[in-house]
N, C-alpha and C positions, 0 to 999 in steps of 0.2 A: 660349618660356616655360621657365624653369629651375625646378628643385625639388631637394631634397636627394636624395643617393644612397640608395636603400633600404637599411636596416640589414641586410637579409637578404643583401645582396651584400658586406658588409664583409669577410668572410673572403677573398673573391676579390681585393679591392683590397689587403688586407694581404699576401696571397700574392704578388701581382705586384710589390709593393715588395720583398719578400724575395728574389725570384729575379733582381733587377737585377744582382746580382753574378755571375750565370752568364756563362760564355763559350761560348755555344751554337754548335755546328756541325751541319749538317743533311745527312743521307744519306737515300737512298730506293732502293727496289727494287720489282720486280714478282714476285709469287708465283703460280705455277700452282696454282690453287685446286681442281683437279679432285678431289684426294684429300679435301679439306675438304668439298666439296659432297657427295661420295659418303658420307662419314662422317655428315654431318648427315642425309642421307636415310635411312641405316640407323637412326640414333637415332630419327628421327620415326616410322619404321615400327614401332619398339619402344615407341612412346608416350613418348619422352624428348626433351627439348630440348637442343640444342647450339648455342650462339651462336658466331659467328666470333670474338668477343672471348675466349671461353673457350679456343679453340684457340691463339690468340696468347699468352695468359697462360701456358698450359701449356707451349708450346714455349719461350717466353722464360725461364721459371723454370728449365727444365732446362739451357738454355745458360748463363745467368748463374751457376748453381751451379758451372760449370766456368771461369768468368772472374771471380775475386774482385776483380781490379782494377776491373772495371766495376760490380761489386756493392758500391760504396763511396760515400762522401760526404765533402765538404770543408766546413769552416766555420772562418773566421778563421785560415787557415793550418794547421789541424789536419785530418788525414785519418783517417777510420775505415773499415776494411774489415769487413764484417758476416759473421757465421758463419751467418746465416739469409737466406733469399730470400723477400721479400714484395712483393706487387704493389699499387700504388695504381690503382684503376680508377675513372674518372669516371662520374658519373650525371647525367642530366637530370631534375631534381626541382623540386618546388614547396615553398617554405618560407614559411609565413605568407602564402600566396597569391601569392608572388613566384616567378617562374621563375628558378632558379639552377642553377649547376653545383656538385654536391657530389661527394665521393669516399668510397669505402670501401677499406679495406686488407685484403687477403687474406693471412693470415700463413702462414709455414712451408710454402712451396710446393715445395721441392726434390724431395720425394717424393710430392706430392699427385697424385691421379689426375684425369683430365679430368672425371669425374663429380663429384668433390669440389669442384673449382673452379667448375663450373657451378652446383652447389647453393649455394655461397657467393654467387655473383653474383646468382642468382635471389632469394635471401633479402634481399640488399641492395636489389634493384629493388623488392621488395614492401614494404620498410620505409617507414614514415611519418616524414619528417624532423621533423615537429612534435612527435612523441612518442617516437621510437625512441632508446634510450640511445646508440647509436653516433654520433648527431649532436648529442649534448648539448653538446659543446664549441663547435660552430658556433652553437647557440642562445644559449650563454652569451656569446660574442663579440658577437652582435647586441644583447644586453640591456645590455652594459656601456657606460659613457661611452667616447667614441671614443679618448681618450688612453690610458685603462686597457686597452682592448681591444688597441691597438697594442703596448703594453708587454708584455702577457701573450702575445700571438702571437710577438713577437720572442724572448721568453725560451724558449718552447717550441721555436722553430725553431733556436735556437742550441745546443740540447742534442743532440749527435750520437747519444747513447745511445738517445734516443727515436725516432730516425728510422725504424727498421724498423716500429715500431708506429703512428706518426702519419702518416708520408708514404710508407711502403714503401721498398724498396731499388731498385725500378724502377717506372715508370708506364706505363699503357696507356690511351689515350683514343681513342674511335671516333666518327666521324660517318658511318659506312658505312650507316646506316639511311636516309640521304637521298642525293641525287644528288651526292655528294662523292667524287671519284676519289682524292684524296690531300691531305694537309696536314701541317704540322709544328707541334709544340707543345713547350713547355718545362714539364715536369710537376713540377719541384722535386727531381728525382732525377737522378743522373748519366746514366741512360739513360731516355728517354721514347720509346715507340712510338706512332705515329699510324696508325690503321687506317681505310682508305677502304672503299668499297663493292666487292663482288664483281660483276663484269660480264663478259659474253662479249666477247672480243677476238680478233683474228687473232694466232696464234702459229706459230712454225716448229717442226715436229717431224720429224726424219729427213729434212730438206730440203724438206718440203712445208708449205704454209700451211694451218692448220686453225683452227677456232674452239674456244676453251677459256675457262673461267671464270678470270679474273685478279683478284688482290687487290693493290692498291697499298699498300705498307707503308713507313713512314718511320721513321727513328731519329734523334733529336736527342741529342747527347751534350755533356757539360760538358767543354770542352777543358782546364780546370784539373785534371781528375782523370785522364782518359785521352786518348790520341792517336788519330788517325784510323785507323791500322792495326788497333788493338784494336777500335775501334768497327765497322770493316768486317768483322772476323772475327765479331763478335757478330751483326751483321745477316745475314751470309751463313749462319751456322749456324742462326739462327731460320728463315730462308727454307727451308733444307734440311729442317729438322724439320717445318715445315708442309707441304711438298710430299711428305713421307714419312708423313703422317698416316694412322693406321689406325683411330682412333676407339675 
């Protein structure tokens, strides 16, 4: 039995149409999450929350501030390199009773602290998509006639100057709250990070096999904007930053 696609999912379908021009290439690595687990435990003991996503956003923002080529976007042959670093973070939400993926943009992250990033993420998690102003654009798309919604979405997506505020300059998406080790995603930005779960695995340290918490981290990059060597540098530096986490 068929039925119309729920209007609450319209933004997702329009987004997927828009990213068809991407030339995605997929990288992945494993992060020794020992330092992250310890930092989360210290935060919990102090009555504070630290999500794995907040660590990834914090590390990536610092790295991308040093890689302006990767902190860029392309549209119709025009390339924009941004002087600010902002993250698009995906959220599992309900809009009008329909389960959907939404996103929030965390702005001006180059100098943001881990606590500031976590506060912004928690605020977005707590927000009601049916009433919160940050999701007003999504609600407007759902209410418009389909053709008008498509035209309005395309107009916004074509404006490179709006990208840091609307789509962020990089994306982070996580499925690590479930039994997902790793995955790749295209987030509409030149760099998208996919975050899997943290799970104990055998690792080699000083020639001996030990058990340690490991995080699978992927990076999808748009080959129209950067090449593999630049993307590999970005992923490696994010991995190094996460493994050196102090919290």
